[in-house]
C-alpha positions in Angstrom: 5.0 24.5 24.0 1.3 24.1 24.9 0.5 20.9 23.0 -3.1 20.8 24.2 -3.7 24.2 22.8 -2.1 23.5 19.5 -4.0 20.2 19.2 -7.3 22.1 19.4 -6.2 24.5 16.7 -5.1 21.5 14.5 -8.5 19.9 15.1 -10.4 23.0 14.0 -8.2 23.2 10.9 -8.8 19.6 10.0 -12.5 19.9 10.4 -12.6 23.1 8.3 -10.7 21.3 5.5 -13.0 18.3 5.9 -16.0 20.5 5.3 -14.5 21.7 2.0 -14.0 18.1 0.9 -17.6 17.2 1.9 -19.0 20.1 -0.1 -17.1 19.1 -3.1 -17.9 15.4 -3.1 -20.7 15.6 -5.7 -19.1 18.2 -7.9 -17.0 17.8 -11.0 -13.3 17.3 -10.2 -10.7 18.9 -12.3 -7.5 16.9 -12.2 -4.0 18.4 -12.6 -0.6 16.8 -12.6 2.3 17.7 -10.3 5.8 16.5 -9.6 5.7 13.6 -7.2 6.9 10.1 -6.8 6.8 7.3 -9.3 3.2 6.3 -8.5 0.3 8.0 -10.1 -1.4 8.7 -6.8 1.4 11.1 -5.8 1.2 13.0 -9.1 -2.4 14.1 -9.1 -3.8 17.2 -7.4 -7.2 19.0 -7.5 -8.5 22.5 -6.6 -9.9 20.8 -3.5 -6.4 19.9 -2.3 -5.3 23.5 -2.7 -8.4 24.9 -1.0 -8.0 22.5 1.9 -4.4 23.6 2.3 -5.4 27.3 2.3 -7.9 26.9 5.0 -5.6 24.8 7.2 -2.9 27.5 6.8 -5.3 30.1 8.0 -5.4 28.3 11.3 -1.8 27.1 11.6 0.2 30.1 10.3 -0.6 32.3 13.3 0.8 29.6 15.5 4.0 29.5 13.4 4.6 33.2 14.3 3.5 32.9 17.9 5.5 29.7 18.7 8.3 29.8 16.0 7.0 26.7 14.3 8.0 25.7 10.8 5.5 24.4 8.2 5.7 21.5 5.7 2.7 20.8 3.5 2.1 18.5 0.5 1.0 21.2 -1.9 3.6 23.8 -1.0 7.3 23.6 -1.9 9.5 22.6 1.1 11.4 25.6 2.4 13.6 23.4 4.7 12.7 25.5 7.7 11.9 22.2 9.4 15.7 21.8 9.9 16.0 25.2 11.5 13.2 25.3 14.0 12.5 23.1 17.0 9.1 21.9 15.7 7.2 21.9 12.4 3.7 21.4 11.3 3.3 18.6 8.8 0.2 18.8 6.7 -1.6 16.5 4.2 -4.5 18.7 3.1 -6.3 15.8 1.5 -4.6 12.4 1.6 -6.1 9.8 -0.8 -6.7 12.3 -3.6 -7.1 9.4 -6.0 -9.9 7.9 -3.9 -11.6 11.3 -3.8 -11.3 11.6 -7.6 -12.9 8.2 -8.0 -15.7 9.1 -5.5 -14.6 6.3 -3.2 -14.1 6.5 0.5 -10.4 6.5 1.5 -9.5 10.2 1.7 -8.8 12.2 4.8 -7.1 15.3 6.3 -4.0 14.8 8.4 -2.1 17.3 10.5 0.9 16.6 12.7 3.3 18.5 14.8 6.8 17.0 14.6 10.0 17.8 16.6 13.1 18.6 14.6 14.5 15.1 15.6 11.5 13.5 13.9 9.5 12.7 17.0 5.7 13.2 16.5 4.2 15.4 19.1 0.6 15.8 17.8 -1.4 13.8 15.3 -4.9 14.7 14.0 -6.8 12.8 11.3 -10.3 13.6 10.1 -12.3 11.2 7.8 -14.9 13.3 5.9 -16.7 10.1 4.7 -17.6 9.0 8.2 -17.0 12.2 10.2 -14.7 10.3 12.5 -12.0 12.4 14.2 -8.8 10.8 15.6 -6.1 12.6 17.5 -3.3 12.1 19.9 -0.7 14.1 21.9 2.7 12.7 22.9 2.6 11.1 26.4 -1.2 11.6 26.5 -4.2 9.4 25.5 -5.5 8.9 22.0 -9.0 9.9 21.2 -11.7 9.0 18.6 -14.5 11.6 18.4 -13.3 13.2 21.6 -13.5 9.9 23.6 -10.5 7.9 24.8 -9.7 5.3 22.1 -8.5 1.9 23.1 -7.8 -0.6 20.4 -9.1 -4.1 21.0 -8.3 -7.3 18.9 -11.6 -9.0 18.2 -11.0 -10.6 14.9 -9.9 -14.2 14.4 -8.2 -13.4 11.1 -5.3 -11.2 10.0 -6.2 -8.1 7.9 -3.8 -6.8 5.3 -4.4 -3.1 4.6 -3.1 -1.7 1.4 -3.5 1.0 -1.3 -3.1 -1.5 -4.2 -4.7 -4.9 -4.0 -2.3 -7.7 -3.3 -3.1 -9.3 -6.6 -1.9 -6.1 -8.4 1.3 -5.6 -6.3 4.6 -6.6 -8.1 6.1 -7.8 -4.8 3.0 -9.9 -3.9 5.1 -13.1 -3.3 7.2 -11.4 -0.7 4.2 -9.8 1.0 2.4 -13.2 1.1 5.4 -14.7 2.8 5.3 -12.0 5.5 1.5 -12.4 6.0 1.8 -16.2 6.3 4.5 -15.7 8.9 2.4 -13.3 10.9 -0.6 -15.6 10.7 1.4 -18.6 11.9 2.8 -16.5 14.8 -0.7 -15.4 15.8 -2.2 -18.8 15.2 -4.7 -17.4 12.7 -6.2 -19.4 9.9 -7.5 -16.8 7.5 -6.5 -13.5 5.9 -8.7 -10.6 4.8 -7.7 -7.6 2.7 -8.8 -4.0 2.8 -7.6 -1.9 -0.2 -8.0 1.4 -1.9 -7.6 4.1 0.8 -4.7 6.6 1.1 -1.9 5.9 3.5 -3.4 8.0 6.4 -6.7 6.1 6.5 -4.9 2.8 5.8 -3.1 3.3 9.1 -6.3 4.1 10.9 -7.8 0.9 9.4 -4.9 -1.1 10.8 -5.9 0.1 14.2 -9.6 -0.4 13.6 -9.2 -4.0 12.4 -6.7 -5.5 14.8 -4.9 -7.7 14.2 -3.8 -6.0 11.0 -0.7 -4.8 9.2 0.3 -2.5 6.3 3.7 -2.2 4.9 5.9 -0.7 2.2 9.2 -2.2 1.2 12.3 0.1 1.0 13.1 1.1 -2.6 15.5 3.4 -4.5 12.8 5.1 -6.6 11.0 8.2 -5.1 7.8 7.2 -3.5 6.8 5.0 -0.6 4.7 7.9 0.7 6.0 11.1 2.2 6.4 12.5 5.7 2.9 14.0 5.7 1.4 10.5 4.9 2.6 9.1 8.2 3.4 11.8 10.7 -0.1 12.1 12.2 -0.8 8.4 12.4 2.7 7.7 13.8 1.7 9.9 16.8 -1.6 8.1 17.1 0.0 4.7 17.0 2.8 5.8 19.4 0.1 6.7 22.0 -1.9 3.6 21.3 1.2 1.4 21.9 1.1 0.0 18.4 3.9 -0.4 15.9 4.6 2.4 13.4 8.1 2.0 12.3 10.3 1.7 9.2 10.3 -1.7 7.4 13.0 -3.2 9.6 11.4 -2.0 12.9 13.5 1.1 13.5 12.0 4.6 14.2 10.2 6.3 11.3 12.4 9.0 9.9 9.9 11.9 10.0 12.3 14.6 9.2 14.7 13.1 6.6 17.3 15.4 5.1 17.4 13.6 1.7 13.8 14.5 0.7 10.3 14.3 2.0 9.8 10.8 0.5 9.9 7.7 2.7 11.1 5.2 0.1 14.6 4.6 1.5 13.5 2.9 4.7 10.0 1.7 3.9 7.3 1.5 6.6 5.5 -1.1 8.8 2.3 -0.4 10.8 0.9 -3.2 12.9 -1.8 -3.8 15.4 -0.7 -7.3 16.3 
């Protein structure tokens, strides 16, 4: 499997989808409902999501035939071929749809190649608001805008990155306890919060604002993000040497048999 070649195709696909998003930024957005998790963000979809998926597929589907790769994408029903083939593409055509609807930064395009055992091989993320491109290949370097990306910890505070503000989070007391523990361990005196982005860019923000963390507790209800919310950034964090695990520190289950949701194990991303 030529991962370098496939990465270049994934980059072209992500940039093409990003252009669709950029062209739609100042146009009226028609919102539709779909079956998703318990949260509203996972239940909304727009024509832009669908158009992004279509253009991404135009780049990826030829590789599926040429290299016998399966394909999993947010806006297409899971055909479970990811359990039958050695690798599968994992696509989030537009993560952070709610931010896009609200005309706020926080949306992105994410494409990953994942092995059947759940190990991320390629991760590509494009942020249409900043034109920043992030990508990584297993056992290779991580890149930001085609230059080697090395995360440095310059802040004297801990940053908590989240989709919902801490004040509006039902489990805020438990989260505050975790944050206080991290601050004490790192000998930091203050805490800052970044909120409102989708899971993909939230992970990128964790890396960009070191020391920082984002987390989701395990829960029984469907939700907690899906495979496509974390596969690309899991690869990027893996190659940066940063933590991208389930809530208890185990490997992220990026090819679960139960469903595409990640609610059972939760997640923890850290640049600490």
